[in-house]
C-alpha positions in Angstrom: -145.4 111.4 -85.7 -145.9 109.9 -89.2 -144.7 106.3 -88.8 -146.2 103.4 -90.6 -146.1 101.0 -87.6 -147.5 98.1 -89.5 -144.8 98.4 -92.2 -142.0 98.8 -89.8 -143.2 95.8 -87.7 -143.3 93.7 -90.9 -139.8 94.7 -92.1 -137.7 95.1 -89.0 -134.2 96.1 -90.0 -131.6 95.5 -87.4 -129.7 98.8 -87.9 -132.9 100.8 -88.3 -134.7 99.3 -85.4 -132.6 97.9 -82.6 -134.7 97.5 -79.5 -132.5 99.8 -77.4 -131.2 102.7 -79.5 -129.4 104.8 -76.8 -128.2 104.4 -73.3 -130.7 107.2 -72.5 -133.5 104.8 -73.5 -134.2 104.1 -69.8 -136.2 105.5 -67.0 -134.8 108.8 -65.7 -134.7 107.5 -62.1 -132.1 104.9 -63.2 -129.7 107.7 -64.0 -130.4 109.5 -60.7 -129.9 106.2 -58.9 -126.7 105.5 -60.8 -125.2 108.8 -59.7 -126.3 108.0 -56.1 -124.6 104.6 -56.3 -121.5 106.0 -58.0 -121.2 108.6 -55.2 -122.0 106.4 -52.2 -121.4 102.8 -53.0 -118.9 102.6 -55.9 -117.4 99.2 -54.8 -120.5 97.3 -53.8 -121.2 94.1 -55.7 -124.7 92.9 -56.5 -126.7 90.4 -58.5 -130.1 91.1 -60.1 -132.4 88.9 -62.1 -135.5 89.2 -64.3 -138.7 87.4 -63.4 -141.8 86.8 -65.5 -144.6 86.9 -63.0 -147.1 85.9 -65.7 -146.0 82.3 -65.6 -148.6 81.1 -68.1 -146.7 82.9 -70.8 -143.6 80.8 -71.6 -141.1 83.2 -72.9 -138.5 80.6 -73.8 -140.9 79.1 -76.3 -141.5 82.5 -78.0 -138.1 84.3 -77.8 -134.9 83.1 -79.4 -132.1 83.2 -76.8 -129.6 83.7 -79.6 -131.3 86.8 -80.9 -131.8 88.1 -77.4 -128.0 87.8 -76.8 -127.4 89.6 -80.0 -129.6 92.5 -78.9 -127.9 92.5 -75.4 -124.5 92.7 -77.0 -125.7 95.6 -79.0 -126.7 97.4 -75.8 -123.3 96.6 -74.2 -121.6 98.3 -77.1 -123.5 101.6 -76.8 -121.9 104.6 -75.3 -123.3 107.9 -74.2 -123.2 110.4 -77.0 -121.6 113.9 -76.6 -125.0 115.6 -77.3 -126.7 113.4 -74.7 -124.1 114.3 -72.0 -124.4 118.0 -72.9 -128.2 117.7 -72.5 -127.8 116.0 -69.1 -125.3 118.7 -68.0 -127.3 121.7 -69.3 -130.9 120.8 -69.1 -133.2 121.9 -66.2 -134.6 118.9 -64.2 -137.2 119.6 -61.6 -136.3 123.3 -61.7 -132.6 122.9 -61.2 -129.5 122.6 -63.5 -127.3 121.0 -60.9 -128.7 117.5 -60.8 -125.8 115.7 -62.5 -122.2 116.5 -61.3 -119.5 117.1 -63.9 -117.4 114.3 -62.4 -120.2 111.9 -62.8 -120.9 112.9 -66.4 -117.2 112.5 -67.1 -117.3 109.0 -65.6 -120.3 108.2 -67.8 -118.4 109.3 -70.9 -115.1 107.5 -70.1 -115.6 104.7 -67.6 -119.2 103.6 -67.6 -119.8 100.0 -68.6 -122.5 97.4 -68.2 -121.8 94.2 -66.3 -121.6 90.7 -67.6 -124.8 88.7 -67.8 -126.2 85.2 -68.2 -129.3 84.1 -70.2 -130.8 81.2 -68.4 -133.8 79.0 -69.2 -136.0 77.7 -66.4 -139.5 76.3 -66.5 -140.2 77.6 -69.9 -138.9 81.1 -69.0 -135.9 83.1 -70.1 -134.2 84.6 -67.1 -131.6 87.4 -67.4 -129.1 87.5 -64.5 -126.6 90.4 -64.1 -123.6 90.3 -61.7 -120.9 92.8 -60.9 -120.3 96.2 -59.4 -123.6 97.8 -58.5 -122.7 100.7 -60.9 -122.4 98.2 -63.7 -125.5 96.2 -62.9 -128.2 98.8 -62.1 -128.7 100.1 -65.6 -129.4 96.7 -67.0 -132.9 96.6 -65.4 -134.8 98.7 -67.9 -132.7 97.6 -70.9 -133.3 93.9 -70.0 -137.0 94.3 -69.4 -137.5 96.3 -72.6 -135.6 93.7 -74.6 -137.7 90.9 -73.3 -141.0 92.8 -73.8 -140.3 93.9 -77.3 -138.9 90.5 -78.4 -142.2 89.0 -77.2 -144.0 91.6 -79.4 -141.8 90.9 -82.4 -142.4 87.2 -82.2 -146.2 87.8 -82.2 -146.0 90.4 -85.0 -144.1 87.9 -87.2 -147.2 85.6 -87.3 -149.4 88.3 -88.8 -150.0 89.3 -92.4 -149.6 93.0 -93.5 -153.4 93.4 -93.4 -153.6 91.9 -89.9 -150.9 94.2 -88.7 -152.9 97.2 -90.1 -155.9 95.9 -88.1 -153.9 95.4 -85.0 -152.5 98.9 -84.9 -155.8 100.5 -86.0 -157.5 98.9 -83.0 -154.7 99.9 -80.6 -154.8 103.5 -81.9 -158.6 103.6 -81.5 -158.2 102.4 -77.9 -155.6 105.1 -77.2 -157.8 107.8 -78.7 -160.7 106.7 -76.5 -158.5 107.0 -73.4 -157.3 110.5 -74.5 -160.9 111.6 -75.1 -161.8 110.6 -71.5 -158.8 112.5 -70.1 -159.5 115.7 -72.1 -162.7 116.1 -70.1 -160.9 116.1 -66.7 -159.6 119.6 -65.8 -156.3 119.7 -63.8 -155.3 116.1 -64.4 -151.6 115.4 -64.3 -150.1 112.3 -66.0 -146.5 111.1 -66.5 -145.8 108.4 -69.0 -144.0 105.5 -67.1 -144.2 102.7 -69.6 -140.7 102.0 -70.8 -140.0 98.7 -69.1 -143.0 96.7 -70.5 -143.7 98.6 -73.6 -145.1 97.0 -76.8 -142.1 98.5 -78.6 -140.0 101.6 -78.7 -141.8 102.9 -81.8 -145.2 102.4 -80.2 -144.1 104.1 -77.0 -142.9 107.1 -78.9 -146.1 107.2 -80.9 -148.1 107.0 -77.6 -146.1 109.8 -75.9 -146.5 112.2 -78.9 -150.2 111.3 -79.3 -150.7 112.0 -75.6 -148.9 115.3 -75.8 -151.0 116.3 -78.8 -154.2 115.1 -77.2 -154.0 116.4 -73.6 -151.4 119.0 -73.8 -149.9 120.2 -70.5 -151.9 117.5 -68.7 -149.0 115.3 -69.8 -146.3 116.5 -67.4 -143.6 114.4 -69.0 -142.1 111.0 -69.6 -139.9 108.7 -67.6 -138.1 107.7 -70.8 -135.0 109.9 -70.8 -134.3 109.4 -74.5 -137.8 110.5 -75.5 -137.5 113.5 -73.2 -134.2 114.4 -74.8 -135.4 113.8 -78.4 -138.7 115.6 -78.0 -137.9 118.4 -75.5 -140.1 117.0 -72.7 -139.7 116.8 -69.0 -137.9 113.8 -67.7 -139.8 112.3 -64.8 -138.7 110.1 -61.9 -136.6 109.9 -58.7 -135.8 106.5 -57.2 -137.0 102.9 -56.7 -137.1 100.0 -54.3 -133.6 98.9 -55.3 -132.0 101.4 -53.0 -133.6 100.5 -49.7 -133.4 96.8 -50.6 -129.6 97.1 -51.0 -129.0 99.1 -47.8 -131.1 96.6 -45.9 -129.2 93.7 -47.3 -125.8 95.0 -46.1 -127.1 95.9 -42.6 -125.3 94.2 -39.7 -128.0 94.1 -37.0 -131.7 94.0 -36.7 -131.8 97.6 -35.6 -129.6 98.7 -38.4 -131.8 96.8 -40.8 -134.9 98.5 -39.5 -133.3 102.0 -39.7 -131.9 101.4 -43.2 -135.2 102.5 -44.8 -134.6 106.0 -43.3 -130.8 106.0 -43.8 -131.3 105.7 -47.5 -133.4 108.9 -47.4 -130.7 110.7 -45.5 -128.1 109.8 -48.1 -130.5 110.7 -50.9 -131.0 114.2 -49.4 -127.3 114.7 -49.0 -126.6 113.5 -52.5 -129.2 115.8 -54.2 -129.1 118.8 -51.9 -132.7 118.6 -50.8 -134.1 118.1 -54.3 -136.1 115.1 -55.7 -137.7 114.3 -52.4 -140.4 111.8 -53.3 -140.9 109.0 -50.8 -141.4 105.4 -51.9 -142.3 103.9 -48.5 -143.7 100.4 -49.5 -140.4 98.4 -49.8 -141.0 96.9 -46.4 -144.5 98.1 -45.8 -146.0 101.6 -45.9 -147.8 101.6 -42.6 -144.7 100.7 -40.5 -142.6 103.1 -42.5 -144.8 106.0 -41.7 -145.3 105.1 -38.1 -141.6 104.9 -37.4 -140.4 107.8 -39.7 -138.4 110.7 -38.2 -140.3 114.0 -38.2 -138.1 115.4 -41.0 -139.4 112.8 -43.4 -142.8 114.7 -43.4 -140.9 117.6 -45.0 -140.4 115.6 -48.2 -142.3 116.8 -51.3 -144.6 113.8 -51.7 -145.1 110.1 -51.9 -145.4 107.5 -54.6 -147.6 104.5 -53.9 -146.7 101.4 -55.9 -148.3 98.4 -54.3 -151.1 99.4 -52.0 -154.6 100.4 -53.2 -153.9 104.0 -54.1 -157.2 105.3 -52.6 -156.2 103.7 -49.2 -152.5 104.7 -49.5 -153.5 108.3 -50.3 -155.8 108.6 -47.3 -153.1 107.0 -45.1 -150.5 109.5 -46.3 -152.8 112.5 -45.9 -153.8 111.4 -42.3 -150.1 110.9 -41.5 -149.2 114.4 -42.8 -152.0 115.9 -40.7 -150.7 114.1 -37.6 -147.3 115.6 -38.2 -148.7 119.1 -38.6 -148.1 119.3 -42.4 -150.6 120.7 -45.0 -151.3 117.8 -47.4 -152.6 120.3 -50.0 -148.9 121.3 -50.5 -147.8 117.7 -51.0 -147.7 115.4 -54.0 -149.3 111.9 -54.3 -148.2 109.8 -57.2 -150.0 106.5 -58.0 -148.1 104.2 -60.3 -149.3 100.6 -59.9 -151.0 99.1 -62.9 -153.2 102.1 -63.6 -155.6 102.6 -66.5 -157.6 105.6 -67.5 -160.8 105.1 -65.5 -158.9 104.5 -62.2 -156.7 107.6 -62.9 -159.8 109.8 -63.4 -161.5 108.3 -60.2 -158.3 109.0 -58.2 -158.1 112.6 -59.5 -161.7 113.2 -58.5 -161.2 111.5 -55.1 -158.1 113.5 -54.1 -159.1 116.8 -55.7 -158.4 119.8 -53.3 -157.0 117.4 -50.7 -153.5 116.7 -52.1 -151.8 117.3 -55.5 -152.5 114.1 -57.3 -150.6 112.8 -60.4 -150.5 109.4 -62.1 -147.5 107.5 -63.4 -149.1 105.6 -66.2 -147.1 102.6 -67.4 -147.9 99.4 -69.1 -151.6 100.0 -69.8 -150.6 103.1 -71.7 -147.7 101.8 -73.7 -148.7 98.2 -74.1 -152.5 98.0 -74.1 -153.2 95.7 -77.0 -155.8 93.6 -75.1 -158.5 92.5 -77.5 -156.7 94.1 -80.5 -155.5 90.8 -82.1 -157.3 90.5 -85.5 -157.9 86.8 -84.9 -158.9 87.2 -81.3 -155.8 85.5 -79.9 -153.9 86.7 -76.8 -150.3 87.0 -78.1 -150.2 90.8 -77.4 -151.5 90.7 -73.8 -149.1 92.6 -71.5 -147.3 90.5 -69.0 -145.7 91.3 -65.6 -142.0 91.4 -66.1 -139.7 92.6 -63.3 -136.0 92.8 -62.5 -135.0 92.8 -58.9 -131.9 92.6 -56.8 -131.3 89.1 -55.5 -128.1 89.7 -53.6 -125.8 92.4 -52.3 -122.2 91.6 -51.3 -123.4 87.9 -51.3 -126.3 88.6 -48.9 -129.9 88.0 -50.0 -132.0 91.0 -50.9 -135.6 91.2 -49.9 -138.7 93.3 -50.8 -141.8 92.8 -48.7 -144.2 95.3 -50.5 -147.7 96.2 -49.4 -148.9 93.4 -51.7 -147.6 89.9 -50.8 -147.8 88.9 -54.5 -145.0 91.4 -55.1 -142.7 90.2 -52.3 -139.2 88.9 -53.4 -136.4 87.1 -51.6 -135.8 83.7 -50.0 -138.8 82.6 -47.9 -136.8 82.5 -44.6 -135.4 85.9 -45.2 -138.8 87.3 -46.1 -140.1 86.0 -42.8 -137.1 87.4 -40.9 -137.8 90.8 -42.5 -141.5 90.6 -41.6 -140.6 90.0 -37.9 -138.1 93.0 -37.8 -140.4 95.4 -39.7 -143.6 94.2 -38.1 -145.2 93.7 -41.5 -148.0 91.3 -42.0 -148.3 89.5 -45.4 -151.3 91.2 -47.1 -152.9 89.5 -50.1 -153.4 92.5 -52.3 -154.7 92.6 -55.9 -153.5 90.1 -58.4 -150.5 91.5 -60.2 -151.5 92.0 -63.9 -148.7 94.2 -65.1 
């Protein structure tokens, strides 16, 4: 891709370079989840909210709320294009052409809208809050995070001269090349690009994806960014996220129903997708308790994504669980996706070789690794940990426990109640960097 990143960064043109260019500019799993919600929970109301876990970076002092609102209004005015809907209808995803129902695509074209929002300032942070029907709120997650992340980038870029911009991107490209060179030496490695939500910018994400495809070929299995998959004829990757079990848990009416909600969401997912897209995400309320209490049919799912536990430990635990259920782990998939970088990806590939089919969902440290690239040695381009989580469902608080207590969300008393019901201890995992 022949793009002068430094020149584009220096001369951002609103119409040429809006941060979000298409409603497809989101993780593929959001579209799959949207169809699931549309089918099963069309009248449920929720509220979600962004959080900057890197509290030392005070976004409200770097980002103009007025310009942020302008960008958000641009996103609200976007509509799915005919060509995009035809692609969703006719493309093969995970080996099948029946992923998206005609009635859902018709609804996307005619009736889909994004909810109202608030831009709040608290403790030096800008907080985005979204409230409305779940079908109107869920898609804001990736758009909102990408807006905040790139606006932070643009604020930092505006302080650099054209020469400094050249140096910045030259250093970042060199770092990317060094990572690609390492990966080229590892046979059989499988990587999906997962970096939309905290990317440096859309243009840089696109550059990275195309560089990875050119550099490691088929070892890049695809991208989670649906627009880039559509634009560049790539595989769109992803299934679901913590939002679904969090919501079903919040609307449970008893302790038993709450505990079983983590399996009920899997039943509904299976029914909604005809036995396809069966990747477990068991850490919403703790992986160990999830596996211990899981019905036997859960072991028939295709694989597991580990997102908050040490992936070496999580992989061993999953393999042992599969063996205890009489399943062959070598036929299953293990996807690691939590703050990965190249050396850990290679180490995981080596560790799990011939034991399970390992793949890496590589996010922020692929699409936003500008650490040490600033020409004056400053830290303006360091990636930060931005998240957007449900905070309530039908007026009830939403909770995530996670395998890492640093990632737990929800009111303190509700978190403790959930820990009692799920039997999950608070485990101080690794510090959350991204």
